[in-house]
C-alpha positions as CSV (number, residue, x, y, z in Angstrom):
1,Q,201.6,242.8,34.8
2,V,202.7,244.4,31.5
3,Q,201.0,247.6,30.7
4,L,201.5,249.7,27.6
5,V,199.7,253.1,27.2
6,E,199.9,255.0,24.0
7,S,199.3,258.7,23.5
8,G,199.9,261.4,21.0
9,G,197.6,260.4,18.2
10,G,195.3,262.8,16.4
11,S,194.3,264.3,13.1
12,V,196.7,266.1,10.9
13,Q,196.9,267.3,7.3
14,A,199.2,265.5,4.8
15,G,202.8,266.7,5.3
16,G,202.3,267.2,9.0
17,S,203.9,265.5,12.0
18,L,203.0,263.7,15.1
19,R,204.9,262.1,18.0
20,L,203.5,259.0,19.6
21,S,204.5,258.0,23.1
22,C,204.1,254.7,24.9
23,L,204.5,254.5,28.6
24,A,205.4,251.1,29.8
25,S,205.1,249.5,33.2
26,G,205.1,246.1,34.9
27,F,208.3,244.9,33.4
28,T,212.0,245.7,32.9
29,F,211.6,248.0,29.9
30,A,215.3,248.0,29.0
31,N,215.3,244.2,28.6
32,Y,212.4,244.1,26.1
33,C,212.3,244.4,22.3
34,M,209.8,247.2,21.5
35,G,207.9,248.2,18.4
36,W,205.1,250.0,16.8
37,F,202.6,248.5,14.5
38,R,199.5,249.8,12.8
39,Q,196.2,248.5,11.5
40,A,193.7,250.2,9.3
41,P,190.1,249.0,9.0
42,G,190.0,246.0,6.7
43,K,193.7,245.7,6.4
44,D,196.3,243.4,8.0
45,R,198.6,244.5,10.8
46,E,201.7,246.2,9.5
47,G,204.9,246.3,11.6
48,V,206.1,249.9,11.4
49,A,209.3,250.1,13.4
50,V,211.2,248.1,16.1
51,I,214.0,248.9,18.5
52,D,215.9,246.1,20.2
53,R,217.5,246.0,23.6
54,G,220.7,247.3,22.2
55,G,219.0,250.2,20.5
56,D,219.2,249.0,16.9
57,T,216.2,249.9,14.8
58,R,214.4,248.7,11.7
59,Y,211.6,250.2,9.7
60,A,209.0,249.2,7.2
61,D,209.8,250.3,3.7
62,S,206.6,252.4,3.7
63,V,207.9,254.7,6.5
64,K,211.6,254.6,6.1
65,G,213.1,258.1,6.1
66,R,209.9,259.6,7.6
67,F,209.4,257.8,10.9
68,T,211.9,257.5,13.8
69,I,211.5,255.1,16.7
70,S,213.4,255.8,19.9
71,K,213.2,254.9,23.6
72,D,214.1,256.4,27.0
73,N,214.9,253.6,29.4
74,A,215.0,256.0,32.3
75,K,211.4,257.0,31.6
76,N,210.1,253.6,30.5
77,T,208.9,255.3,27.4
78,L,208.9,254.4,23.7
79,Y,208.4,257.0,21.0
80,L,207.5,257.2,17.3
81,E,208.3,260.5,15.6
82,M,206.2,260.7,12.4
83,N,207.0,263.3,9.8
84,S,205.8,263.9,6.2
85,L,202.6,262.1,7.0
86,K,200.5,260.7,4.2
87,P,196.8,259.8,4.1
88,E,197.9,256.2,3.8
89,D,199.5,256.4,7.2
90,S,196.0,256.7,8.7
91,A,195.5,253.8,11.1
92,M,195.3,252.8,14.7
93,Y,198.9,252.7,16.0
94,Y,199.8,250.2,18.7
95,C,202.8,249.9,21.0
96,A,204.2,246.4,21.4
97,A,206.7,244.7,23.7
98,D,208.4,241.3,23.6
99,E,210.8,239.7,26.0
100,G,212.3,237.4,23.4
101,P,216.0,237.7,22.6
102,M,215.4,239.3,19.2
103,Y,217.6,241.6,17.2
104,A,215.9,244.4,15.2
105,P,216.0,242.8,11.7
106,Q,214.3,239.6,13.0
107,A,212.0,241.6,15.3
108,L,210.4,243.5,12.5
109,G,209.5,240.3,10.7
110,V,208.1,238.8,13.9
111,L,206.0,241.9,14.7
112,N,204.6,241.8,11.2
113,V,203.7,238.1,11.0
114,F,203.1,237.0,14.6
115,G,202.9,240.1,16.7
116,F,204.7,240.6,20.0
117,G,203.7,239.2,23.3
118,H,202.1,242.4,24.6
119,K,200.4,245.4,23.1
120,G,198.6,248.5,24.2
121,Q,195.1,249.7,23.4
122,G,196.2,251.9,20.5
123,T,196.0,255.5,19.5
124,Q,194.3,256.7,16.3
125,V,196.2,258.6,13.6
126,T,194.2,260.3,10.9
127,V,195.9,262.1,8.0
128,S,193.8,264.1,5.6
129,S,194.7,265.1,2.1
């Protein structure tokens, strides 16, 4: 059974950094398209970043140049390095996984509109001004 467990969230001041991790189990991690999305209270889900099976990445315009998604297939772990954080980055951040044969450009759109097949419980990120 697919399990995704996020960690690394917290409270930081604007301009600070956080590194989120997502430990995956129950599936062949290297064969899945992975991503991060976030959702703030009263707002729609926003796909933040994706990384496909080949390691190609795509980012939402709102985080481009500040966030970096990466994965370690040997550790079954997905990461999201977040720098230059802004108050508008405050949200619950979720790790997501999908076994569909998607490339990164398509995957970000899918994550945004439909979501992926599996997601974790989320980790809260709060950025104060």
